[in-house]
Structure formats: structure tokens, C-alpha cells
N, C-alpha and C positions, 0 to 999 in steps of 0.2 A: 431519596434520591431522585436527582434528576433525570424524567425521562432521554435527552439529548443522551450522554455518555453511553446508557443502556443503549440504545440506537446506533453509536459510534461504535461502541464496543463488538456489536451483533454483526455490523456489516464489517469490521477489523477480521474479526474471527472466520466469517467467509471468504475472505482472501486467504488464509492459510489452511483451508482445507482443499480437497481434489471438489468439491461446488465450484470453484473460481474459475476451474477447467471447460467447464457448461458455459460460463457468464459469456458475455458481448466483447470484445476487444476495449474498449472504451471504458466501460465498466473495471476492467480489470487495473488496468491505466492508473483510473480517478480513485481506484481502492486502495491501489499498490504506493500512489504516490502520495495519498492522505496517510499512510502509515509512515513510509519510508521518511517522507519529511517531518512528521510530529517524532518518529525518531531522533532524527539528525537535532533537532529542536531538545529533544529530551537527553543529548547527550549521547547514545549508541557511539560507539567506535565507528570512524570514518568507513573503515574496512569491511564492517560489519553490514554498514547500510549498502555498500556497494556490490557486496555478495549478495545482498537479498535482494537487490536493482537487476543483477543478471537474472534472478528468478523472474521475477516478475517479466522482463523484459520476454523472456523464453515464454510464457504465459500471453503476451498480447501476440506474439509472433503464432503461438500453436491454434490462437483464438481467432484471427483475421483472416478474413474470406479473400482479402486481396494485399498489395502495395500499399495501393492509398490508404487503404483502414488501419494498416498498421502505422502508416505514416500520421495520419492522425490521429492514432490514440497515442504515439509517443509524444508527439507534440503536447496532447491534451496532460499527458504522466507531467513532461516537462513543469509545463503551466501550474498544477497542481502543489506541485514539490515543492518547487518555488514560495507558494504560499503559505504552505505548510511549515516548511521550515522557517520562515519566516514572519508568522503571523502579527499583522497592523492591530496595535490594541486601544484602534476605534470599537471596540465592544460588539463589532457586527461579524467578526473570524470566530468559529468552532475550533477551540482549544480543550481537547481533554487531556483529561489529567496522565502525567508522564508515567504512573503505575499502570496504568490501563493500557498505556501504548509500548512501554518495554512487554509487558505478560503479552501483546498479541504479536509482536515484532521478533518473540521468542518460538511464537507458536508459527510462524511462518518459519523460522529458522528450521524448527524440526523439521514441518514439512520437508522442506527443502533436502535436511538431511533423509528423510525417510526413501525420500526419492531417488535420490543417490544412490540408496541401497537394491534400488529395483533393478 
């Protein structure tokens, strides 16, 4: 097994747990965008990706110290989402397997569902 997919899976896992709430807004944006962009690439339904995007935005807002930091994080989110959703085939892009992406995406959905019950 390659260490990069394991590292990616670990990073994505953190995005779907309460640990993400303690992270910086830019890290939440980057990790969330990577997950959602790849979920889109892997064929996860658009409405599911949009719902998860709302969770990521809420986490960004909660972790931001001010409006400038929030704006920068949202910009970074958009940049990474685009790159992850449509990776270039030049061999330089990190493209995790769809099975891993969908598993981590479902964990994020479970986090959202648990948070809604509180």
C-alpha cells in the first residue's frame, strides 16, 4: 500500500470529525475542498456535495478570526475544489481512489447529521 493514499485518508478523516473545529479556517477550507472536489470527480450527487459544502462553510466561519481570514479561506476553498474536481492528467496531481473519497465523504455526512441532532 502506498503511504500517500493513507496520508490523504487520514487528512480527510480529520475533516469529518470534531477535530476540524479546532483547525484553522484555511486548513478547513483546503481539506474540505479537496474532499468535496474529489467527491464531485468520483460521481457523488451534486446535491450531496452542495449540502456538505454548507457544512464546510459553517466550519470556516466558526474557525475564522475575522472577515478577512474568512474571505481568504473561502477563496482557497474555491481554488482547491476546482483543482480536485478536474485534476490535470500530467501526473503531478494527487488523485485519491474514489472508494477512499466516498468513504470519507460519507463520514462527513454522518458528522453533519450528528451535529444537526444536537
